[in-house]
N, C-alpha and C positions, 0 to 999 in steps of 0.2 A: 506540865506540872507546875502549879503556882509557887513562885518564890517571893516571899515577902521582904525583899531587900534589894537595894541597888547601892553600889559604892563607886567611888572615883578611882580611876586607873590612870596614872600619869605616864607619859612617854617623854623621854628627853628630846631636846632638839637634835636634828641629824648631825650637827657638828658642835663640839664643845671646845672652842678655841681658847677659852680661859676657864680651865677646869676648876681652879680654886674658887673663882667668883661664882661659878654655877653651883658648886658644892654648898656655899653659904646660902645661896638662893633656895636650893633644895631643902636645906635644913629649916629655913624659915617657912617654906611652903608646907612641909610635912607637919610642922607644929601648929598650923592654922586650922586644921580640921581633919576629918576622917579620910584616909587614903588607903586603899587595899593593896595596891601594887605599883611598882615603878619598873617600867620597861626601859632598859638601856638600849637605845636604837641609834647607833652611829653608822653613817653611810660613807663609803669611799675613804675609809681610813684603815691603816694597818692593824694587825693584831695587837701590837704593843700599845696603841692608843686605846683600844677597847679594854685591854688588861688594866691600863692605868685608870681608866674611868671606873671600872668595877672596883678596883682597890680603894678608890676615894669615895665613891658614892654608895657602895653596898653597906658599909658600916653606918652611914647616916640613915639609910632606909631601915636597917635592922634596929637601930636605936628607937625608931618610931613604930616598930612593929609592922613594917611594910615589906611585902614580898619583893624580891629582886628577880626580874625576868630579863633575860638577854634575848635580843632579836636575832633570828636567823642561824645562830651558831651553837648547836647543842654540844659540839666538841669543846668549845671554849667555856660554855656555861657549866659543863660538868667539871672541867679542870679548875675553874675559878670558884666553884662552890656556890653558884647561883641557885636560887630556889626553883627556877624553871626556865623555859625557853619558849619563844613564840616563833612559829614557822609559817611561811607562806605556801601557796600551792606549788610554787616552783623551787622551793627550798628543800632542805633535807626532809625525806619522807617521815611521817609520824612514827612508823615502826622503828626506823633507825634512830630517831631522836629519843624514843623511849629506851632503846637498847643502850644508848650512850648516857642518858640521864638517870636511868633507874626508875623503879616503880614509884618511889616517893616524890618524884619531881612533878612540878606543874608544867603541863604542855598545852599551849593554845595554838589554834590553827586559824589562819585567815580563810574565810569562806565567801568573801565578796557579798553578792546578793542571792546566793544559792542555798536554799534549804537542802537540796540534794547533797551538795558538798558537805554541808554541816552535819547532816545525818550520817554520812559515811565517816566523818571525823569522830563524831560522838560514839558511834558503834565500834570504832577502832581504838577507843580509849582516850580520846582527847579530854582534857580537864575543862576546857572551855572552847567555844567557837566564837569567832569575831565576824560580824556583819558590817558592811559599809562599802563605799563612803556614803554617809547620809546627806552631807552638805559639801559645798565647794571647799577645797582645802589647798593651802599653799605648801603644806609639809611634804607631800608627795603627789605624783600623778595618779589620780584615782581611775582605775580601770572600769569600775562599775559604780552605779548609783543604786543604793538600796532604799526600799520603801519601809516605812515604820511598821507596816503590816507583818513583815517577816519576823519582827520581834514578838508581836502578839501571838502569832501562830506558834512560834517556838516556845514561848512561855506556857502555852496551854497543852502542848503535846510532848515536850521533851524535858528530861531531867538535867542534862548538862547545862551549865550556865552560859549565857550569851553576852557578848561584849558589843556595844555600839561604838563605831569609830568613824572618823572622817569629818573634819570641819566643825566639830562640836564646840559651842561656846556657852557661856552662862545664859545668853539670851535665847538659844534655840534648843537647849538640852531637855527641857521638861517634857515635851511630847514623847521623847525616847524613853524616859523613865515611866511615864504613864502607859506606854505601849508594852513594856515588859523587859527592858534592858536590865540585866543583872549588874553590869558594870558600864560606866561611861568612860571611854578612853579619850584622853585629851592631851594635846601637846601645846600648840600655839595659843590655845584658849586659856592656858594658865601662864606660860612663860611670857607671852606677849600681852597680857592683860594690862590695860592702861593704869590700873591702880596697884599693880604688882602681883606676883604669884600668891602671897599669903591671902590677899583680898579675894583673889580668884578662887582659891580652894574653899574659903569660907562661903563665898557666894554659890559655888557649885553645890556644896553640902546643903545649903538652904533650899536651892531649887530641887535637889533630889528629894529632900524631905517633903516638899509640897507635892511633887509628882507621885510619891509613894502614897500619899493620902488619897489621891484620886484613884490610883491603881487598887489600893486596898478596898475602897468603897465599891468599885466595880465588881471585884471578885466576891465580895461579901453579898452583893445584890444578886449574883447568879448561883450562889452556893445552894445545894439541895437542902 
């Protein structure tokens, strides 16, 4: 089912050793252009550091109208008042995440390169499915490599939004938008951008707009 939109979905670095400095950077980045969601994704840290990050970053995201998604931990997400949670295939099952988070929460599921896993997640009530990695990424070890075709097929046959993730930069994101991504998930492509995060957010939004022109033109050409 055709969706005439695509938005930026930011993911934090896996470690935030200087939380106040990152908070300032986040505020600047979110003020530079449209961002749909912020996923707080911290690895190999204790609950107290996750709680501290949510306490500092969530108000900044909410000030900009950006949804706050916590990675992996629906128990913490529910307790800390996050807007949603993102779970992997080996994390908390979707049904348990929904029980913990409630009906109104946003729950996303990693589906790698598998339409089968994505269809199962969508049918079970996931609010979005994530495909990837599409490119090499230094943020995490990518178990699979997805082809852009998975986005086109998903866009044409399913209603649940799809997120493209994995090694996405300003330079390589446009084909994913054109193919049908509803959201472009980015971490290092924003926080490590040579001109800084605000410039990256602005540049991503410009590329998304150009990609949507191509996508809109294609679906207009095949409309009955």
